[in-house]
C-alpha positions, -999 to 999 in steps of 0.1 A, spaced: -42 -302 856 -9 -287 861 1 -255 840 26 -260 814 40 -223 816 34 -202 851 48 -167 848 52 -151 880 57 -112 887 80 -109 857 98 -75 855 121 -67 827 136 -33 822 157 -13 798 182 8 815 188 35 791 204 75 793 169 88 796 159 63 826 145 31 834 119 16 806 97 -2 829 87 -26 799 73 -55 815 64 -48 851 51 -77 876 35 -96 850 17 -130 861 -2 -156 842 -4 -191 834 -8 -214 801 -23 -248 803 -13 -277 782 -26 -274 746 -45 -239 754 -41 -210 733 -38 -179 754 -40 -141 734 -20 -117 746 -33 -81 740 -26 -46 735 -14 -15 716 24 -12 702 45 -3 732 27 -23 760 50 -49 766 34 -76 748 66 -84 727 91 -81 755 72 -106 774 77 -128 751 112 -124 743 120 -123 782 102 -160 782 127 -171 756 154 -149 772 165 -134 740 162 -97 760 195 -80 744 217 -74 778 225 -43 779 204 -24 776 178 -50 791 176 -70 818 151 -94 835 154 -82 873 127 -100 886 100 -130 890 98 -166 877 94 -183 846 83 -220 854 81 -241 820 73 -278 826 83 -271 862 115 -257 861 124 -219 865 140 -211 833 154 -181 844 177 -197 866 191 -222 841 225 -215 823 226 -204 790 236 -237 774 208 -252 790 182 -223 777 194 -233 743 184 -267 744 151 -255 755 148 -230 729 132 -250 697 130 -282 714 106 -274 739 96 -238 736 95 -221 703 87 -188 685 71 -174 658 88 -139 650 71 -109 636 88 -100 603 97 -136 585 119 -118 560 145 -109 588 141 -137 608 150 -159 579 188 -160 571 187 -144 535 220 -162 523 210 -198 533 184 -219 518 151 -233 537 173 -267 535 201 -255 556 177 -231 579 155 -262 588 176 -290 589 205 -276 614 176 -271 643 164 -307 636 200 -322 637 209 -303 668 175 -308 691 167 -341 675 200 -357 673 192 -370 634 216 -378 606 216 -348 579 194 -371 556 167 -377 582 164 -342 589 159 -333 553 131 -355 552 115 -343 582 121 -308 567 103 -319 539 74 -335 555 70 -301 575 66 -277 546 43 -300 532 23 -298 564 22 -261 564 8 -261 533 39 -253 507 35 -268 474 61 -289 462 84 -289 490 111 -312 477 120 -284 449 112 -253 472 133 -263 500 163 -261 481 155 -223 476 161 -188 494 140 -172 514 136 -140 487 120 -162 463 90 -168 490 59 -143 494 55 -134 528 27 -158 535 50 -184 520 78 -171 544 55 -173 573 44 -206 567 83 -213 567 87 -200 602 58 -220 619 73 -253 601 108 -244 618 89 -237 652 72 -270 649 104 -288 634 114 -302 672 77 -309 686 82 -281 714 51 -280 736 46 -241 737 49 -220 707 47 -184 708 34 -164 680 46 -127 683 21 -108 655 24 -137 633 0 -119 607 21 -88 606 23 -74 570 1 -101 555 -30 -93 536 -65 -105 551 -68 -134 533 -34 -148 540 -38 -137 576 -68 -161 580 -50 -191 564 -15 -186 586 -40 -184 618 -62 -214 607 -31 -231 599 -17 -223 634 -48 -235 654 -53 -267 635 -17 -277 641 -19 -264 679 -51 -287 682 -33 -318 661 -4 -320 680 -18 -304 715 8 -277 713 2 -246 736 3 -214 720 6 -178 727 -9 -154 703 4 -120 708 -14 -93 690 -34 -58 683 -59 -73 664 -92 -80 688 -109 -105 659 -78 -128 659 -85 -132 696 -120 -133 696 -118 -165 669 -86 -183 684 -77 -177 720 -94 -196 747 -82 -167 774 -71 -132 769 -45 -111 789 -48 -74 781 -19 -56 787 -13 -17 793 20 1 802 39 -31 811 11 -46 829 -19 -70 825 -48 -48 835 -75 -74 828 -76 -113 822 -107 -139 816 -120 -159 793 -122 -147 756 -160 -152 763 -159 -128 791 -138 -102 780 -159 -97 750 -192 -101 765 -183 -84 799 -152 -62 797 -146 -46 829 -115 -21 826 -117 10 806 -90 2 782 -104 -29 772 -138 -15 762 -116 12 746 -103 -15 724 -136 -31 716 -152 4 709 -127 10 684 -135 -19 663 -158 -19 636 -184 -46 639 -207 -55 609 -242 -61 638 -237 -23 645 -257 2 628 -235 20 600 -258 53 606 -263 75 638 -297 86 650 -293 118 626 -288 92 594 -254 103 594 -223 77 588 -218 58 624 -183 68 639 -156 45 654 -149 59 690 -110 60 696 -91 58 726 -80 94 731 -46 103 741 -11 85 737 5 57 757 21 68 788 61 72 790 73 43 803 106 62 817 82 83 840 48 68 846 23 89 861 13 84 898 -20 61 901 -35 43 872 -14 43 839 -44 47 820 -62 77 840 -54 106 817 -70 85 787 -99 74 804 -137 88 806 -144 71 842 -115 79 858 -122 96 894 -99 112 919 -87 80 934 -72 67 900 -45 98 903 -31 87 940 -33 52 939 -27 22 913 -55 -6 911 -46 -40 915 -63 -69 898 -91 -77 916 -121 -107 908 -153 -97 890 -185 -118 886 -180 -144 859 -204 -163 841 -181 -193 836 -157 -213 859 -128 -191 843 -116 -165 867 -121 -131 857 -101 -101 872 -100 -66 864 -75 -38 878 -97 -11 881 -115 11 909 -149 15 889 -150 -22 880 -188 -26 896 -201 6 879 -184 -2 845 -201 -33 840 -232 -17 841 -221 9 817 -199 -11 794 -213 -18 756 -225 -57 752 -202 -81 731 -222 -108 728 -206 -132 704 -171 -115 700 -169 -127 664 -166 -165 679 
């Protein structure tokens, strides 16, 4: 089976007065039809910028995609004209943005916002588009859709607004949905509902899904494969099972160490409350990246070579057929020292 999406050596920079911000720097990955891919990392690592680059929504100036390819359904969409790109967005590739209140137009009813997309991309009449929009609202779990479609975004809760965003993303039967922090600002119970909804819809419709998040619990439960990003680069990639049971990059280990787990002891050997292990320090300045490995200053496994030469993604032993790669000079040693995350909440 051929990949639905192939991202090759993608580079998106922001040209500012302080210097060039390398927000996405030589990122490569692929997404298969019907697959759920998790993109994980701290704030500022380049997750959202990479998604906006795929949709060609980077504001220019100051941002610009200066290199790489984005092969979607066999076509490099970085080379197509903007008119063609507008036909691709929504119809073939859709996005659920972080904050639904700012993504929905506050002065237009849901009726207008949903039907416009369907009429534009699907060529349907106003009445047909409205029927489809009502069906979509019902599908994503909004009660009394015939009445609520006439309402404005401010009349919906945060969770309901996010459901509307998902309905809009599904409105033209896209082949790929990019969900950028789809549960931001939602309470825990609503988060679970939204994620279960997205997963079930993608399974029922055969749609590929990219989930961008910093929540490792989300990735463990819903993703098939995982890309871990740091300082604009992918530093580890593998199946979700491999990433949780056999992490091979210090940053991945740090992310897993900092998450509370119900299967671990609540007290240490002295009887005191056990503490989470945070990742010390701050992410690097993307304008002035350090020589060598960008994670070196925060890494407890760093060696002299890390300060001189930046590691590249290299294969590591994997239990399954899915390739597992990591960008670390001490990958083999790390495999013996890192904690086991068997099960990973899946």
